[in-house]
N, C-alpha and C positions, 0 to 999 in steps of 0.2 A: 289527527288528519286521516282521511279515508282514501284508499286506493282500490280501484276496480281492476281486477286481473282477469283478462279473457284468455282462457286456455282450453282449446278444443282437444278432443281425444286424438286428433291427427297431428297436432303440433308437437314439434320436438322442443319440449319446454325447458326452461331454466331449471336449476335445482328446485324441486317442487314448491309451489307457493306456500303450502302449509309449513314446509320446513324452513323456508327463507324468511317468511313474514315476521317471526318473532325477533329476527336480527335487525329489522329495519326500525330503528328507534323512533317512537312517536307515531307510528302508522298502524291503522287497522285495515286489514286486507279482506276484501270480499271477492270470491272467485265466481266467474260466470263461465259455463261450459259450452255456450253457444253464442253466436253473434246476436241473435234476436234477444236472448236473455240479457246480454250486456246492454243492448240499446234500450230495453225496457227499464233496466236498473238506472241508466243514465237519465232517462226521462222522468223517473219518479223518485229518485233519491239524490242526495248531495254527495258528490265525490270531489276530491281535490285534484286527482290525476287518474289517468287510465293507462294501463299497460296491456297491450294486445299482442298475442303470439300467433303467427300464421305459419302454415296454411289453416284456414277455417272453411269448412265445407260450404260451398255456394257463394262465397264472397271473395272478391279481390281486395287487397288492403286499401286501394284507392277508393273503392266504392264504400267500404265500411267507414273509412275516415270521413268522407263527405257526409255520411249520414249522422255520425257523431257530432260534427261541427254544425250541422243544421239544427240539432237539438240544443247543443251547448257551444256557442261560437268561441268561447274563451277556454274551453276545456283543454288542458295540456295532454296530448296523446303521444305515448311512446310506443313504437312498433318494432317488433323483432320478427325476423323470418328465419326458418330453418336453413335456407340457402340465400344468404344476403346478396343483393345486387346493387351496384352503384347507380345504374339508371333508375331503379326503383326508389332508391334513397333520394335522388334528385326530385323525382316526381312527387313523392310524399312530402318532402320539405316544402315544395312550392304550393302544395295543396293545404298546408298548414299543420303538418305533423310537428310536434315539439322536438322529438328525437327519434332517430332510426338506429337501432342497435344491431351491431354485427356480432362480435363474440359475446357469449353470455357474461354479464357483469356479476361481480361478487356483491355481497350485501352492502359493503361500504360504498362502492361506486354507484350502485343502484340508489342507495339512500341519498347520496349527493345529487344525483340527477333529479330525484323527486323533490328535494328541497329547492333546487334551482327552478323546477317547474312551478312550484307554489309561488316563489318570488316573482316569476315572470307573469303569472296570472294576476297577482295582486297589483303589480305595476300597470298592467293593461287595464284593469278595472279602474284604477285611479286616473289613468290617462283619459278614459272615457267618461270620467265624472261619476264613477260608481264607487264601490267600497262602502265603508261605514258612513251613512248620511250625517252622523254627528261629528265627523272629523272637521276640525277647523281648517279653512282654506290655507292659512299661512303655514300649517303643519306640513303641507306637501312640499314646501321649499326645503325643509330640513330632512334630508335623506339619511336614514340610518336609525338603528335601535340600540346602539351601544350604550353603555352606562353613561359615558360622557355626553352623548347626544340627548339622552333622557334628562340629564341634569340641566342642559341648556334649555330644553323645552319647558321644564318646570319653572326655571327662572323667568322665561319669557311670559308664561302665563301669569306670574305674580306681578311683573312690573309693566307689562305692555300698556295697560290703561292708566298708568300713573304718568306724572309729568317729569319725573326724575331723569337726569342724564345717565347714560349707560356707557361704560368704557369696555370695548371689545378688544381683546388682545389675542395674539396667536401668530404663528409663523406665516410667511407669505404663502398664499394659496390655500389656506385652511377654510376659507368661506366666511370671512368677517362681514363682507357686504351682504351676503345672503342672510346672515343672522339679523343684520340691521333691517333688512327689508321685511323679515318675518315679524320683528318687533313692531315696525310701522303698520303692517297689515293687521296685526292683532290689536292695535290701539284704536281709539276712537277717531283717529286722524286718517285711517287707511283709505277713506274715500277720495282723498286728495293725493297727488303724486308726491313721492319722497324726492327731495332735492339732495344730490350727492356732490361733494367736492373732494378732489384728491389734492391735499395740501402740498404734496411733493411734486406734483406735475405742473404746477403753476409758478412762474418766476416770482420771487419775493416782491419785486416792484409792482406786480399786478395783483397779488393775492388779496391785499386789503380792499382794492376796488372791486374785486370779484365777490368778496364776502359782503361788503357793506354798501356797494354802489358808489356812484359819483355824479356830480352835476357838471354841466357844460363848462369847460374852461378850468376844471380842477387841476389838470396837468396837461402836458403836451400830448395832443392826440385825442383829448376828451372833447369831441365836437358835439356830443349829444348827452342828454341826461340818461342815466342807466340805473335801474334798481339792482341791488345785490342779491346774493343767494339767500340771505336771511329774510329779506322781504318776499322773495319768491316762495319761501317755505312758510309764510304766515299761515297759522292754523294747521300746519302740517309738520313734517319732520325734516330736519337737516342732518345729513350724515357727513361728518368730517373724517375722511380717511387719511391715514398716515399723519395724524395730528402731531406726532413727535417731530416732524420736519418743519413745523411752523416757526418763523422767526420770533425771537424773544419780544421785540417791541410790539408785534402783532398779537402775541399771547396776552399781553396786558389789556389790549382793546377787546379781545375776545372775552376775557374774564369779566370785564365791565358789562358787556352785553348780556352774558349769562346771568349776572347778578341783578342787573337793573331792568332787563327785558326791553331795552331801548337802544337806539343807535343813531349815528349821524353819518350821512353820506359824505364822501370826500368832497371838500370844497363848500360844504353847507353847514350852517349852524342850526338847522331845523332838527328837532329831536323827534324820532319816529318810533312809536311803540310796536313791538312785534310779539306775537304769541307763537313761539317755536319750540318744539321738542328737539333737543340736541342729542345725537348719538355720535360717539367718536370711536375711532379704531386706530390701532398701532401695532406694528410687528416689532417695534423696538421696546426695550426695557425702560419704561418712563421713569421708574424709581431711580435707576442708574443715571439717567439723564438729569434728573433733579439733583443728584449728588454731584454731577459734573458741572452744574450751573447752566445747562443747556435747555432746561425746561422749568418753568415756574412751579414752585411747590404749591402755591395757592390754587393755581389752575388745575394742577394734577388732582388735588383733593376735590375740586369743584366738579371735575369730569368723572372721577372714580366713585360716584355715589353708589352705583351698582356695577360691580365688575363681572364680566363674562369672559372666561378664557377658553379658547378652542385648542385642544391638543392636536399635535401633528397626526396625520393619517396613520402613521406607523403604530400609534398607540391605540387606535380603534379599528383594527383590521377587519373586525366583524361587519363594519359599515361598507367595506369595499364591494361585496356582491350587489347590494341594493343600489349603490352608486353606479356601478357598471350598467345595471339594467336601466337605470334612469338615463344615463348618457347615451346608451344604445338607442332608446326610443327617441330621445331628443335629436340626435344626429340624423337618424333615418328619417324622421319627420321633417326636419329642416331641409334635408337634401332631396326629399321626395322619392326615396327608394324603399323597397320592401323591407319589413322588419328583419333584423339579424339577431342571431343568438350566439352565445359564447360556449365553447366546450368546457367540460369539467376540468380538463387538464389545463386549459388556458386560464380558467378562474383560479386554479391552485397556484399558477405562476404569479398572477396578479396579487393574490392575498399574501404570498410569501415575499413580496418585494417591499423595500423600505420606503419608497415614494418620498424622496427629499423635497420634491416640488409640491407635495401634498395633493389636495383634491384637484387643483388646476392641472397638475401634471397628469393625473389619472384621466381627466377629461380629454386632454390633448392626445393621450395614448389611445383611448377608445376611438376618438375621431379619426386618427390616422389609420387605425386598424380597419374601421368601417370603409373608409375611402379606398384604401389599397387592396381590400379583399375583393373588389369588383362585384360580380354577380353572385359570388359564393355566399350562402346564407350563414353558415357556421364559421365562427371565428376560432382559429386554432392558436396554439402557443407561438407558432412562428410569426403570427401577425403582431406580436408584441415583443419586439427586439430589446428586451431589458437586460441589464447586467445580471449575472447570477449572484446569489448571496455572497459567494466566495470572492467574485470580482469586485462587488461593491465594498466588501470589507477591506480588500486590498487597496481599492481606490481611496477609501477613507483614511487608511493607515498612511498612504503616501501623502495625502493632503495634510494630515497632522504633522508628518515629518517635515513637510515643506515650511510650515509656519511655526516651527519650534522656536521658543523664546530663547535668545542668546543670553549668556551669563551676564553680559553688561547691560541687558535690558534693551528696549527699543522704543521708538516714537510710535505709539499705537495708531494715532490718527493718520500719520504720514504713511505707515505701512498699509493700513486698510485702503487708503486713497490710491496707493500704487497698485494694489491687487485689483481694485475696482476699475482703475484706468486700463490695466492690462486686459481684463475681461471685455470691457467695452471696445477696445481697439481690435482684439481678436474677432469679436463678433462682427465688427464693421468690415474687416478684411475678408472674412469668410463669406459675407453677404455682398461683397463688391461695393460697399458704401451705401447699400440700401438700409436705411434706418429702421424701416418697418420689419424687414427680415431679421436684422440684427437684434431688435427688441424681442422677437419671437424666439430666437436662439437662447436668449437669457431669461425667457419666461416673464418678460416685463411688458407692461403697456407701452405703446410707442411714446406717449407723452411723458411717462416716467423715465424712459431711456433718454429722451431728448433733454429733459431737465438735469439728469445726472451728468450727461456729457457736457452740457453747458456749464454746470457748476465746476466740474473738474478742469475744464479749459480756462475758466476764469481764475481758478486757484493757481494754475500753472503760470498764467500771465501776470499774477499779482507780484 
């Protein structure tokens, strides 16, 4: 990567560019001694970032920055002055400067800033439809270049255009539906919309009709004919999320549809052929549920033709910076506010956190920081009120102590149900009975929260 370093004879420079550049790993530094020489180099050569030190004879920082961005609108420009000014920093940031330096950074900090600048530029190019023209559109859904993400991408390229079912596993919030959408987009069915069903969010009594459809009079309240999600997904893709929560009797019917590629609507004897690619996802251990008798073994093997496992975000921390950049652009665009950036210190805080809620928790944290930072462009560590590693370790230790297994053993299902009920009730109390807010407190979809609450209430009344 190439850095252009503008240092005039009048500037109080950082430790000389020639001395510092060998310590910036992976960067080749070209030095310009005048503003005009720097502008000429930007116009006729390719650089990944620019670092300019002022004062520069005949130029105010604002004027020179505007000229650079006229030549290269997406060029990350870092500016440092001998006498830093808060007002100047605000003006330059609004004009499009990537970073305004106060105290001279050391090689490590400067290297981190430059890497952040490159990520920001690549993300902007992708958002504008630029970047590598050969990049598959679906690849933009999968943010990150960690080894785990590269393996997922490789599997998608191999299986996307096949008809085989894919089972996507991973903790809540790791992005299973995003992977499913990437597979769909990369397939030959991507020109049609993917149909998604959350099996845990629909009551058991309605899930069969939701999947297979029904005819008029099939059950109380069925006053019209209705096609199911399988028929909606004809010649397209059906994504079955939280497949592990599907009732056993419905699992048998699903297995038959997968094997025969045909179905019957509720209340009808008509056999309907469907051409559907099925993708399934679960955050539960389906092999364990098979051993417990809660999931059909034959259905498990029918779904698990090609497995894709998404590791928790804590195991791919290198993906956090590009994810943060993606969420920043997404939130700012959605809210209609000027682009924001994140400080190196704040990024270090995010990459050092364990993220128990995975990518979904990270997205929520970035959205909160963007909204609560007001008009300030640069996000600081204080915008991300996360527990410190020591606090998180202590919290985990206390939690493990709380659920210690007694010598005489315990009823696992009843214990988990009690814990789940307690969390749901706490969330409802804290939100004054607002189910939407309660679901957000628990990082659940509102439909999932309602289904869990109804299930626990039914169990208590049984």
